Backbone as ProteinMPNN parsed JSONL, in Angstrom:
{"seq_chain_A": "MEKPLENRKIAMIIAFREFRDEEYFIPKQILSSAGAKIITVSTSLGQAIGKMGGDVRVDLLLDELKPGDYDAVLFIGGPGAAKYIDDSLAHQIAREVGETDMVLGAICVAPAILARAGVLRGKNATVWSSTLDKSIVKILKEEGAIYKPEPVVIDRKIITANGPAAAKEFAKAIIEKLGQE", "coords_chain_A": {"N_chain_A": [[99.331, -31.916, -138.717], [96.428, -31.338, -140.634], [95.988, -32.47, -143.948], [94.133, -31.734, -146.37], [94.316, -31.975, -149.124], [95.973, -34.074, -149.728], [97.654, -36.309, -151.868], [96.571, -35.113, -154.128], [96.717, -33.639, -157.356], [97.577, -30.639, -158.911], [97.462, -28.585, -161.705], [99.01, -25.614, -162.572], [98.656, -23.085, -164.75], [100.69, -20.772, -166.268], [101.779, -17.624, -167.726], [104.812, -17.423, -169.582], [106.256, -15.118, -169.357], [105.562, -12.323, -167.375], [103.407, -13.305, -165.708], [101.026, -12.913, -163.044], [102.457, -12.378, -160.053], [101.422, -12.623, -157.288], [99.08, -14.019, -157.723], [99.917, -16.466, -158.472], [101.964, -17.359, -156.629], [100.792, -17.104, -154.001], [98.346, -18.765, -154.017], [99.685, -21.161, -154.713], [101.361, -21.671, -152.502], [99.448, -21.956, -150.441], [97.88, -24.108, -151.406], [99.844, -26.092, -151.64], [100.588, -26.329, -148.946], [98.301, -27.511, -148.055], [98.672, -30.012, -148.909], [98.655, -30.595, -151.635], [100.138, -31.541, -154.771], [101.871, -29.474, -156.837], [102.036, -28.669, -160.221], [103.748, -26.726, -162.44], [102.896, -25.1, -165.355], [103.663, -23.959, -168.642], [104.344, -22.121, -171.719], [106.971, -22.368, -172.368], [109.979, -24.029, -171.302], [112.093, -23.691, -168.389], [112.976, -20.752, -166.49], [110.221, -19.056, -165.529], [109.083, -15.699, -165.485], [107.601, -13.428, -163.31], [105.341, -10.565, -163.335], [106.028, -8.903, -161.241], [108.609, -9.625, -160.838], [109.132, -12.077, -159.62], [110.31, -15.473, -159.826], [109.931, -18.741, -161.281], [110.428, -22.224, -161.75], [109.462, -23.868, -164.649], [107.558, -26.788, -164.954], [106.348, -28.305, -166.934], [105.432, -28.356, -170.376], [102.845, -26.504, -172.026], [101.655, -27.772, -174.232], [102.073, -30.395, -173.597], [100.493, -31.003, -171.514], [98.232, -33.108, -169.907], [95.128, -32.971, -169.094], [93.499, -34.845, -167.721], [95.182, -36.085, -165.923], [95.161, -34.675, -163.617], [93.673, -33.197, -160.639], [92.731, -30.689, -160.54], [92.802, -27.817, -162.672], [94.314, -24.77, -163.086], [94.174, -21.502, -164.332], [96.368, -18.868, -164.347], [96.477, -15.341, -163.878], [97.554, -12.053, -165.021], [99.474, -9.683, -167.02], [100.802, -11.159, -169.054], [99.179, -13.383, -169.39], [97.181, -12.67, -171.091], [97.732, -13.45, -173.682], [96.797, -16.008, -173.84], [94.082, -15.792, -174.102], [93.016, -15.947, -176.672], [94.029, -18.362, -177.482], [94.098, -21.436, -179.011], [94.932, -23.918, -177.976], [94.922, -23.484, -175.194], [92.188, -23.068, -174.942], [91.218, -25.594, -175.67], [92.206, -27.158, -173.554], [90.83, -25.964, -171.387], [88.182, -26.594, -172.127], [88.295, -29.39, -172.078], [88.749, -29.886, -169.34], [86.479, -28.639, -168.313], [84.46, -30.331, -169.203], [84.551, -32.443, -167.525], [84.541, -33.77, -164.151], [86.398, -32.371, -162.85], [88.052, -29.704, -161.019], [88.044, -26.442, -162.251], [89.845, -23.559, -162.509], [90.309, -19.962, -162.6], [91.955, -16.834, -162.555], [92.039, -13.233, -162.28], [92.664, -11.829, -165.392], [92.378, -14.224, -166.599], [89.836, -15.669, -166.503], [88.675, -14.885, -168.889], [89.825, -16.527, -170.762], [88.576, -18.958, -170.24], [86.0, -18.154, -170.879], [86.178, -17.583, -173.655], [86.709, -20.128, -174.477], [84.308, -21.249, -174.227], [83.328, -22.406, -171.915], [82.113, -20.974, -169.892], [79.598, -20.252, -170.58], [76.363, -19.368, -169.66], [77.038, -19.579, -167.004], [77.889, -18.414, -163.692], [80.399, -15.997, -163.103], [83.466, -14.243, -162.367], [85.849, -11.627, -163.11], [88.885, -9.785, -163.73], [88.671, -6.256, -163.63], [88.678, -2.708, -164.175], [87.953, 0.701, -163.242], [88.51, 2.118, -165.51], [88.895, 0.197, -167.462], [86.951, -2.099, -168.87], [87.049, -4.119, -170.627], [87.61, -6.883, -170.434], [85.527, -7.843, -168.917], [83.552, -7.438, -170.763], [84.201, -9.4, -172.668], [83.528, -11.738, -171.236], [80.736, -11.382, -170.982], [79.969, -11.273, -173.707], [80.485, -13.885, -174.395], [78.547, -15.249, -173.095], [78.643, -15.597, -170.317], [77.552, -15.101, -166.927], [78.195, -12.293, -165.482], [79.55, -11.492, -162.344], [80.295, -9.011, -160.095], [82.303, -9.72, -157.988], [84.846, -10.775, -155.572], [85.518, -13.607, -155.606], [83.97, -16.172, -157.408], [81.949, -19.007, -157.432], [80.811, -21.555, -159.456], [79.382, -24.433, -159.623], [81.844, -26.633, -160.479], [83.589, -24.714, -161.325], [85.769, -22.139, -160.608], [86.225, -18.763, -160.288], [88.221, -15.79, -159.992], [88.882, -12.33, -159.215], [91.418, -11.081, -159.199], [94.727, -10.143, -157.82], [94.213, -9.446, -155.078], [92.317, -11.25, -154.37], [93.553, -13.682, -154.245], [94.149, -15.388, -152.018], [91.586, -16.11, -151.096], [90.683, -17.361, -153.4], [92.375, -19.638, -153.505], [91.522, -20.924, -151.137], [88.882, -21.511, -151.809], [89.299, -23.404, -153.795], [90.503, -25.481, -152.333], [88.349, -26.115, -150.672], [86.425, -26.978, -152.58], [87.732, -29.171, -153.794], [87.951, -30.739, -151.568], [85.389, -31.652, -151.204], [85.026, -33.754, -152.831]], "CA_chain_A": [[98.484, -30.959, -139.422], [95.574, -31.974, -141.626], [96.329, -32.182, -145.349], [92.928, -32.115, -147.116], [94.597, -32.233, -150.547], [96.963, -35.149, -149.837], [97.515, -37.116, -153.091], [95.896, -34.36, -155.202], [97.644, -32.958, -158.267], [97.0, -29.427, -159.49], [98.263, -27.913, -162.743], [98.858, -24.16, -162.588], [99.118, -22.596, -166.056], [101.13, -19.377, -166.185], [102.5, -17.072, -168.873], [106.248, -17.552, -169.349], [106.663, -13.777, -168.953], [104.525, -11.433, -166.854], [102.259, -13.813, -164.945], [100.879, -12.072, -161.851], [103.154, -13.075, -158.966], [100.589, -12.978, -156.129], [98.045, -14.956, -158.147], [100.566, -17.773, -158.588], [102.686, -17.772, -155.419], [99.92, -17.242, -152.827], [97.61, -20.035, -154.089], [100.606, -22.311, -154.724], [101.791, -21.916, -151.124], [98.291, -22.435, -149.673], [97.507, -25.433, -151.916], [100.938, -27.003, -151.258], [100.465, -26.543, -147.502], [97.154, -28.402, -147.855], [99.083, -31.34, -149.343], [98.595, -30.792, -153.085], [101.361, -31.497, -155.581], [101.654, -28.444, -157.846], [102.819, -28.751, -161.454], [103.699, -25.428, -163.106], [102.801, -25.322, -166.801], [103.757, -22.747, -169.456], [104.651, -22.368, -173.13], [108.408, -22.625, -172.487], [110.621, -24.556, -170.101], [113.071, -22.76, -167.832], [112.481, -19.897, -165.417], [109.177, -18.088, -165.883], [109.261, -14.476, -164.711], [106.359, -12.717, -163.019], [105.263, -9.12, -163.555], [106.709, -8.235, -160.139], [109.983, -10.109, -160.772], [109.272, -13.424, -159.055], [110.572, -16.478, -160.853], [109.586, -20.112, -160.941], [110.808, -23.204, -162.771], [108.327, -24.5, -165.326], [107.686, -28.246, -164.902], [105.712, -28.988, -168.062], [104.975, -27.492, -171.47], [101.399, -26.467, -172.198], [101.199, -28.778, -175.211], [102.264, -31.74, -173.026], [99.562, -31.155, -170.397], [97.111, -34.042, -170.052], [94.273, -32.548, -167.984], [92.976, -35.983, -166.971], [96.157, -36.505, -164.91], [95.099, -33.725, -162.503], [92.404, -33.015, -159.928], [92.318, -29.315, -160.837], [93.639, -27.045, -163.589], [94.12, -23.358, -162.773], [94.789, -20.518, -165.215], [96.801, -17.725, -163.541], [96.413, -14.112, -164.658], [98.671, -11.146, -165.237], [99.513, -9.189, -168.399], [101.233, -12.215, -169.971], [98.103, -14.361, -169.592], [96.286, -12.181, -172.146], [97.986, -14.182, -174.929], [96.032, -17.259, -173.824], [92.656, -15.52, -174.3], [92.631, -16.439, -177.997], [94.905, -19.498, -177.779], [93.256, -22.627, -179.213], [95.363, -24.986, -177.067], [94.382, -23.133, -173.87], [90.739, -23.311, -175.027], [91.02, -27.051, -175.684], [92.447, -27.622, -172.184], [89.709, -25.484, -170.564], [86.989, -27.377, -172.476], [88.511, -30.762, -171.6], [88.534, -29.877, -167.89], [85.094, -28.258, -168.099], [83.573, -31.458, -169.523], [84.742, -33.489, -166.51], [84.207, -33.405, -162.777], [87.56, -31.714, -162.264], [87.936, -28.288, -160.687], [88.651, -25.535, -163.226], [89.961, -22.25, -161.878], [90.955, -18.887, -163.355], [92.027, -15.617, -161.751], [92.437, -11.987, -162.935], [92.144, -11.806, -166.768], [92.276, -15.61, -167.081], [88.482, -16.151, -166.805], [88.374, -14.613, -170.305], [90.256, -17.735, -171.495], [87.485, -19.913, -170.072], [84.848, -17.626, -171.618], [86.411, -17.798, -175.088], [86.667, -21.584, -174.706], [82.899, -21.624, -174.191], [82.955, -23.136, -170.698], [81.398, -20.125, -168.936], [78.259, -19.928, -171.097], [75.296, -19.645, -168.71], [77.58, -19.788, -165.651], [78.311, -17.238, -162.941], [81.854, -15.863, -163.098], [84.028, -12.913, -162.186], [87.078, -11.399, -163.862], [89.5, -8.496, -163.431], [88.268, -5.057, -164.374], [88.965, -1.477, -163.446], [87.001, 1.738, -163.64], [88.856, 2.565, -166.861], [88.986, -0.912, -168.415], [85.917, -3.133, -168.697], [87.133, -4.946, -171.842], [87.597, -8.312, -170.114], [84.141, -8.112, -168.507], [82.804, -7.491, -172.032], [84.452, -10.729, -173.258], [82.711, -12.712, -170.505], [79.332, -11.181, -171.345], [79.812, -11.673, -175.122], [80.553, -15.349, -174.476], [77.398, -15.829, -172.406], [78.816, -15.771, -168.872], [76.789, -14.194, -166.067], [79.239, -11.597, -164.74], [79.282, -11.091, -160.955], [81.421, -8.177, -159.642], [82.707, -10.183, -156.658], [86.244, -11.252, -155.585], [85.577, -15.017, -156.019], [82.659, -16.706, -157.765], [81.984, -20.46, -157.636], [79.65, -22.103, -160.149], [79.667, -25.866, -159.646], [83.282, -26.949, -160.351], [84.379, -23.624, -161.9], [86.064, -21.098, -159.624], [86.89, -17.611, -160.89], [88.584, -14.741, -159.043], [89.091, -11.103, -159.969], [92.753, -10.483, -159.183], [95.68, -10.453, -156.756], [93.644, -9.32, -153.733], [91.462, -12.416, -154.134], [94.372, -14.898, -154.399], [94.01, -16.267, -150.854], [90.216, -16.622, -151.121], [90.666, -18.26, -154.561], [93.005, -20.894, -153.074], [90.656, -21.559, -150.14], [87.714, -22.052, -152.529], [89.77, -24.61, -154.491], [90.653, -26.507, -151.302], [87.003, -26.511, -150.248], [85.77, -27.707, -153.681], [88.411, -30.467, -153.924], [87.67, -31.487, -150.349], [84.027, -32.187, -151.276], [84.981, -34.906, -153.758]], "C_chain_A": [[97.697, -31.674, -140.524], [95.953, -31.522, -143.031], [95.149, -32.599, -146.215], [93.182, -32.436, -148.593], [95.713, -33.258, -150.753], [96.647, -35.982, -151.075], [96.721, -36.43, -154.201], [96.961, -33.666, -156.045], [96.918, -31.791, -158.924], [97.968, -28.84, -160.503], [97.96, -26.428, -162.675], [99.491, -23.648, -163.875], [99.438, -21.114, -165.938], [101.726, -18.935, -167.52], [103.992, -17.192, -168.551], [106.847, -16.209, -168.917], [105.429, -13.012, -168.502], [103.259, -12.117, -166.357], [102.176, -12.926, -163.702], [101.372, -12.847, -160.635], [102.234, -13.552, -157.834], [99.563, -14.043, -156.485], [98.6, -16.369, -158.345], [101.124, -18.202, -157.224], [101.787, -17.968, -154.202], [99.096, -18.537, -152.915], [98.532, -21.256, -154.055], [101.014, -22.669, -153.301], [100.639, -22.509, -150.307], [97.917, -23.859, -150.099], [98.566, -26.48, -151.552], [100.857, -27.342, -149.769], [99.322, -27.489, -147.177], [97.449, -29.812, -148.379], [99.093, -31.577, -150.837], [99.986, -30.758, -153.712], [101.067, -30.533, -156.728], [102.603, -28.656, -159.027], [102.643, -27.412, -162.166], [103.849, -25.64, -164.61], [102.9, -23.984, -167.529], [104.132, -23.128, -170.889], [106.131, -22.62, -173.382], [108.903, -23.243, -171.189], [111.653, -23.542, -169.62], [112.434, -21.958, -166.725], [111.447, -18.916, -165.963], [109.336, -16.896, -164.948], [107.927, -13.755, -164.558], [106.467, -11.232, -163.288], [106.035, -8.367, -162.48], [108.135, -8.771, -159.929], [110.192, -11.475, -160.148], [109.569, -14.427, -160.161], [110.279, -17.881, -160.338], [109.985, -21.03, -162.094], [109.533, -23.839, -163.337], [108.576, -26.007, -165.358], [107.273, -28.926, -166.198], [105.292, -27.971, -169.111], [103.46, -27.607, -171.633], [100.919, -27.561, -173.15], [101.438, -30.218, -174.751], [101.281, -32.021, -171.885], [98.43, -32.115, -170.764], [96.184, -33.768, -168.866], [93.75, -33.699, -167.124], [93.91, -36.5, -165.886], [96.056, -35.675, -163.627], [93.717, -33.696, -161.865], [91.841, -31.62, -160.182], [93.307, -28.712, -161.828], [93.282, -25.58, -163.363], [94.867, -22.483, -163.774], [95.076, -19.27, -164.39], [96.884, -16.489, -164.435], [97.707, -13.33, -164.733], [98.7, -10.737, -166.694], [99.882, -10.271, -169.42], [100.139, -13.214, -170.299], [97.152, -13.943, -170.711], [96.506, -12.948, -173.451], [97.221, -15.505, -174.993], [94.543, -17.049, -174.143], [92.173, -16.052, -175.65], [93.485, -17.629, -178.441], [94.082, -20.791, -177.867], [93.65, -23.782, -178.288], [94.836, -24.73, -175.647], [92.878, -23.396, -173.846], [90.436, -24.803, -174.951], [91.179, -27.618, -174.272], [91.27, -27.221, -171.286], [88.446, -26.305, -170.85], [87.096, -28.801, -171.941], [88.236, -30.86, -170.097], [87.058, -29.59, -167.589], [84.096, -29.383, -168.34], [83.665, -32.581, -168.498], [84.244, -32.999, -165.158], [85.358, -32.686, -162.088], [87.254, -30.267, -161.92], [88.706, -27.485, -161.735], [88.668, -24.157, -162.588], [90.651, -21.251, -162.79], [90.872, -17.615, -162.523], [92.509, -14.449, -162.612], [91.84, -11.92, -164.339], [91.858, -13.213, -167.283], [90.844, -16.143, -167.258], [88.056, -15.877, -168.257], [88.798, -15.797, -171.184], [89.128, -18.759, -171.442], [86.257, -19.467, -170.877], [85.005, -17.897, -173.112], [86.392, -19.287, -175.446], [85.227, -22.099, -174.677], [82.441, -22.292, -172.909], [82.205, -22.293, -169.675], [79.985, -19.774, -169.403], [77.188, -20.351, -170.093], [75.756, -19.833, -167.278], [77.945, -18.454, -165.011], [79.831, -17.198, -162.905], [82.236, -14.421, -162.796], [85.325, -12.831, -162.967], [87.623, -10.035, -163.45], [88.84, -7.399, -164.262], [88.701, -3.862, -163.554], [87.955, -0.436, -163.914], [87.275, 2.201, -165.064], [88.824, 1.448, -167.902], [87.984, -2.016, -168.075], [85.967, -4.135, -169.861], [87.05, -6.446, -171.548], [86.202, -8.736, -169.647], [83.284, -8.286, -169.763], [82.98, -8.856, -172.704], [83.577, -11.769, -172.562], [81.252, -12.609, -170.938], [79.055, -11.61, -172.785], [79.755, -13.187, -175.263], [79.483, -16.034, -173.623], [77.557, -16.098, -170.924], [77.928, -14.77, -168.141], [77.809, -13.538, -165.141], [78.749, -11.164, -163.358], [80.487, -10.271, -160.484], [81.833, -8.497, -158.204], [84.144, -10.702, -156.726], [86.378, -12.693, -156.089], [84.149, -15.476, -156.284], [82.816, -18.201, -158.053], [80.693, -20.873, -158.324], [79.961, -23.572, -160.417], [81.17, -26.089, -159.483], [84.182, -25.861, -160.931], [84.513, -22.506, -160.879], [86.807, -19.971, -160.335], [87.144, -16.565, -159.813], [89.025, -13.513, -159.835], [90.467, -10.46, -159.854], [93.558, -10.801, -157.943], [95.091, -10.405, -155.348], [92.779, -10.521, -153.369], [92.24, -13.73, -154.139], [94.187, -15.887, -153.249], [92.62, -16.92, -150.845], [90.03, -17.629, -152.263], [91.208, -19.634, -154.16], [92.114, -21.643, -152.077], [89.426, -22.176, -150.788], [88.086, -23.344, -153.26], [89.916, -25.762, -153.495], [89.274, -27.038, -150.888], [86.323, -27.378, -151.32], [86.419, -29.093, -153.841], [88.138, -31.361, -152.723], [86.286, -32.127, -150.335], [83.951, -33.453, -152.119], [85.187, -36.201, -153.034]], "O_chain_A": [[98.24, -32.507, -141.25], [96.206, -30.341, -143.27], [95.149, -33.708, -146.749], [92.363, -33.09, -149.239], [96.327, -33.308, -151.819], [95.487, -36.325, -151.307], [96.248, -37.097, -155.121], [97.964, -33.174, -155.529], [95.801, -31.931, -159.424], [99.143, -28.622, -160.205], [96.799, -26.021, -162.715], [100.701, -23.758, -164.072], [98.589, -20.306, -165.564], [102.126, -19.763, -168.339], [104.392, -17.076, -167.392], [107.839, -16.179, -168.189], [104.387, -13.045, -169.155], [102.159, -11.598, -166.546], [103.15, -12.262, -163.348], [100.775, -13.848, -160.24], [102.255, -14.725, -157.462], [99.214, -14.877, -155.65], [97.848, -17.342, -158.382], [100.796, -19.279, -156.726], [101.996, -18.91, -153.439], [99.135, -19.339, -151.982], [98.198, -22.269, -153.44], [101.012, -23.844, -152.933], [100.843, -23.466, -149.56], [97.666, -24.715, -149.251], [98.233, -27.611, -151.2], [101.034, -28.495, -149.377], [99.351, -28.186, -146.162], [96.597, -30.698, -148.308], [99.496, -32.651, -151.282], [100.881, -30.048, -153.253], [100.13, -30.743, -157.498], [103.812, -28.802, -158.851], [101.518, -27.009, -162.463], [104.798, -26.272, -165.074], [102.306, -22.994, -167.103], [104.224, -24.309, -171.225], [106.515, -23.036, -174.475], [108.334, -23.021, -170.121], [112.039, -22.64, -170.364], [111.478, -22.404, -166.09], [111.775, -18.046, -166.771], [109.677, -17.052, -163.776], [107.22, -13.504, -165.534], [107.566, -10.702, -163.45], [106.629, -7.323, -162.752], [108.793, -8.411, -158.953], [111.312, -11.986, -160.144], [109.132, -14.254, -161.299], [110.365, -18.165, -159.144], [109.891, -20.656, -163.263], [108.654, -24.281, -162.597], [109.657, -26.457, -165.739], [107.781, -29.997, -166.53], [104.854, -26.868, -168.785], [102.874, -28.666, -171.407], [99.896, -28.2, -172.903], [101.046, -31.159, -175.441], [101.238, -33.131, -171.353], [97.765, -31.957, -171.788], [96.416, -34.267, -167.765], [93.579, -33.534, -165.916], [93.488, -37.267, -165.02], [96.775, -35.934, -162.662], [92.727, -34.113, -162.466], [90.638, -31.391, -160.059], [94.492, -29.047, -161.827], [92.117, -25.192, -163.436], [96.051, -22.698, -164.033], [94.168, -18.68, -163.805], [97.301, -16.569, -165.59], [98.798, -13.865, -164.537], [98.036, -11.356, -167.525], [99.337, -10.295, -170.524], [100.159, -13.829, -171.366], [96.399, -14.77, -171.224], [95.577, -13.088, -174.247], [97.02, -16.057, -176.075], [93.825, -18.011, -174.42], [91.051, -16.548, -175.759], [93.644, -17.871, -179.638], [93.442, -21.185, -176.892], [92.786, -24.546, -177.86], [94.362, -25.65, -174.982], [92.348, -23.888, -172.85], [89.512, -25.223, -174.254], [90.385, -28.455, -173.842], [90.77, -28.04, -170.514], [87.723, -26.671, -169.924], [86.128, -29.356, -171.42], [87.578, -31.792, -169.637], [86.463, -30.222, -166.716], [83.013, -29.393, -167.756], [82.934, -33.567, -168.594], [83.61, -31.949, -165.049], [85.304, -32.423, -160.887], [86.318, -29.674, -162.456], [89.851, -27.795, -162.063], [87.628, -23.645, -162.173], [91.464, -21.619, -163.638], [89.862, -17.345, -161.873], [93.284, -14.637, -163.55], [90.617, -11.949, -164.476], [91.172, -13.377, -168.292], [90.644, -17.011, -168.107], [87.179, -16.559, -168.787], [88.197, -16.039, -172.231], [88.765, -19.353, -172.457], [85.565, -20.288, -171.478], [84.078, -18.383, -173.76], [86.095, -19.655, -176.582], [84.959, -23.24, -175.054], [81.286, -22.707, -172.811], [81.707, -22.831, -168.686], [79.256, -19.076, -168.699], [77.1, -21.52, -169.716], [74.959, -20.207, -166.419], [78.269, -17.489, -165.702], [80.482, -18.223, -162.704], [81.431, -13.502, -162.951], [85.842, -13.846, -163.433], [86.895, -9.221, -162.882], [88.502, -7.592, -165.43], [89.048, -3.991, -162.38], [87.201, -0.665, -164.859], [86.353, 2.635, -165.755], [88.734, 1.723, -169.099], [88.161, -2.763, -167.112], [85.029, -4.908, -170.055], [86.476, -7.197, -172.336], [85.751, -9.843, -169.94], [82.414, -9.155, -169.825], [82.023, -9.409, -173.246], [82.952, -12.595, -173.227], [80.609, -13.619, -171.225], [78.031, -12.236, -173.06], [79.067, -13.713, -176.137], [79.508, -17.252, -173.449], [76.707, -16.755, -170.323], [77.595, -13.715, -168.681], [78.237, -14.13, -164.15], [77.688, -10.556, -163.218], [81.603, -10.79, -160.474], [81.725, -7.653, -157.315], [84.625, -11.036, -157.809], [87.251, -12.979, -156.909], [83.239, -15.211, -155.499], [83.694, -18.611, -158.812], [79.603, -20.578, -157.834], [80.715, -23.901, -161.332], [81.719, -25.759, -158.431], [85.396, -26.045, -161.024], [83.524, -21.995, -160.354], [87.874, -20.183, -160.91], [86.39, -16.458, -158.845], [89.48, -13.625, -160.973], [90.66, -9.364, -160.381], [93.15, -11.615, -157.114], [95.434, -11.238, -154.51], [92.536, -10.779, -152.19], [91.632, -14.796, -154.044], [94.081, -17.092, -153.48], [92.491, -18.123, -150.617], [89.314, -18.62, -152.118], [90.588, -20.661, -154.436], [91.971, -22.863, -152.168], [88.972, -23.241, -150.37], [87.279, -24.271, -153.335], [89.502, -26.887, -153.778], [89.067, -28.246, -150.772], [85.716, -28.398, -150.996], [85.709, -30.085, -154.006], [88.097, -32.586, -152.843], [86.031, -33.038, -149.548], [82.932, -34.144, -152.121], [85.18, -37.264, -153.656]]}, "name": "protein", "num_of_chains": 1, "seq": "MEKPLENRKIAMIIAFREFRDEEYFIPKQILSSAGAKIITVSTSLGQAIGKMGGDVRVDLLLDELKPGDYDAVLFIGGPGAAKYIDDSLAHQIAREVGETDMVLGAICVAPAILARAGVLRGKNATVWSSTLDKSIVKILKEEGAIYKPEPVVIDRKIITANGPAAAKEFAKAIIEKLGQE"}
């Protein structure tokens, strides 16, 4: 079986509590199957717990992450990810990745992290929203992103997705983008 991501390393940043299970586990499985080595990053070591009860061992602390060691850095959504929206360390990581040729990805509410970090200014992006809650879309627009109400939006090396239903398409877009390098 072909492994287009053989020898590629991907950091997946999750909240220690209440990351969105499908947005982590589905892309992780697809990216791993494509040959990528996945490193799970969070603010605490131990077992991170998803909103739906899934658990995963954290490999690396957020403040120990060296983005240059990876081919892609992905911010995973869910209610817990909201704490990263105004987190200066998360912003620093997003900017560091955004200034390179690396792939930067974010799903669900996580594109708001990229927006607040300033990396979406003038770029096409999507983010989670609902008919009752457009607050995250507002953050993208305030920070100069061009909001597109689509499941997955690719703007050069930045890939954003709007939630759990887009998890598979998000992972496939990452494989395709990394495969072009």
